[in-house]
C-alpha positions as CSV (number, residue, x, y, z in Angstrom):
1,M,135.1,-6.3,118.7
2,D,134.3,-7.6,115.2
3,E,134.6,-4.9,112.5
4,L,131.1,-5.5,111.1
5,I,129.5,-5.4,114.6
6,Q,131.5,-2.3,115.5
7,R,130.3,-0.5,112.4
8,L,126.6,-1.5,112.8
9,S,126.8,-0.5,116.5
10,E,127.7,3.1,115.6
11,G,124.7,5.2,114.7
12,K,121.6,4.2,112.8
13,H,121.8,2.3,109.5
14,P,119.2,1.7,106.7
15,V,117.4,-1.6,107.0
16,I,114.7,-3.5,105.2
17,V,112.6,-6.5,106.1
18,G,114.6,-9.4,104.8
19,G,113.7,-12.8,103.4
20,L,112.1,-13.7,100.1
21,Q,109.3,-11.3,99.1
22,P,108.0,-10.5,102.6
23,T,104.3,-9.7,103.0
24,L,102.5,-7.9,105.9
25,K,100.8,-11.2,106.8
26,D,104.0,-13.1,106.8
27,L,105.8,-10.4,108.8
28,K,103.1,-10.3,111.5
29,R,103.1,-14.1,111.7
30,R,106.9,-14.2,112.0
31,I,106.8,-11.7,114.9
32,L,103.8,-13.0,116.8
33,E,103.9,-16.8,116.2
34,M,107.4,-17.8,115.0
35,K,109.2,-15.1,117.0
36,Y,111.9,-15.0,114.2
37,V,112.3,-12.3,111.6
38,F,114.9,-11.3,109.0
39,I,116.3,-7.8,109.1
40,K,118.7,-6.8,106.3
41,F,121.2,-4.0,106.8
42,T,121.6,-2.6,103.3
43,D,124.6,-0.4,103.7
44,T,127.1,-3.2,104.0
45,R,128.9,-4.9,101.1
46,G,126.2,-7.0,99.5
47,G,123.9,-6.3,102.5
48,T,123.8,-8.2,105.7
49,D,120.6,-10.3,106.2
50,L,120.2,-11.3,109.8
51,G,117.9,-13.8,111.4
52,V,116.7,-12.3,114.6
53,V,115.0,-14.1,117.5
54,V,112.3,-11.6,118.5
55,D,112.1,-10.3,122.1
56,T,108.3,-10.0,122.5
57,E,108.6,-7.9,125.6
58,A,110.8,-5.2,123.9
59,T,109.1,-5.3,120.4
60,R,106.3,-2.8,119.9
61,L,103.6,-3.1,117.3
62,D,101.0,-0.7,118.9
63,A,101.9,2.2,116.4
64,A,101.1,0.0,113.4
65,D,98.1,-1.3,111.5
66,F,99.0,-4.5,109.7
67,E,95.6,-4.6,107.9
68,C,96.2,-1.2,106.3
69,G,100.0,-1.5,106.0
70,T,100.6,1.7,107.9
71,G,102.7,2.8,110.9
72,I,106.0,1.9,112.4
73,I,106.9,-1.3,114.2
74,H,109.8,-1.5,116.7
75,I,111.6,-4.8,116.7
76,E,114.2,-6.0,119.2
77,G,115.8,-9.4,119.3
78,T,119.0,-11.3,119.6
79,L,121.3,-13.4,117.3
80,I,124.9,-14.6,117.0
81,L,126.9,-12.7,114.4
82,N,130.5,-13.7,113.7
83,Y,130.6,-15.7,116.9
84,T,129.3,-12.7,119.0
85,K,126.0,-12.4,120.7
86,V,124.3,-9.2,119.7
87,C,121.0,-7.4,120.0
88,C,119.4,-6.0,116.8
89,I,117.0,-3.0,117.1
90,A,115.1,-1.9,114.1
91,D,112.2,0.5,113.4
92,I,110.3,-0.5,110.2
93,D,107.7,1.5,108.3
94,L,105.0,-1.1,107.2
95,A,104.2,0.9,104.1
96,T,107.7,0.5,102.7
97,F,109.3,-2.3,104.7
98,K,112.2,0.1,105.2
99,G,113.6,1.7,108.3
100,T,116.6,2.2,110.4
101,G,118.5,-0.1,112.8
102,H,121.6,-0.9,114.8
103,L,123.3,-3.6,116.8
104,Y,124.9,-3.7,120.2
105,Q,127.0,-6.5,121.7
106,L,125.6,-8.5,124.6
107,A,127.7,-9.9,127.4
108,L,128.0,-13.7,127.3
109,K,126.7,-15.5,130.3
């Protein structure tokens, strides 16, 4: 297994909403309409900003209020990292755009 994927698959790691100056409105639009978000793992050398294809069935927004910027969202989605298909799981606090996340490797079909 790739070293970076191995490390990010073990335990929970600090993450932030990635991209250029994200807003609540932009994050909500990315999740619901574009189904593509950026999640940045901050505890790697220089940070690892990943583009994640959102799994709308596994992602949970019901504990969050985007209008007030409160609550926690649970994002799940897939991507290819270093030629390996992985799932990214992250829980993000809307008040800070920070949270925790991890990866796990998916089997290729």
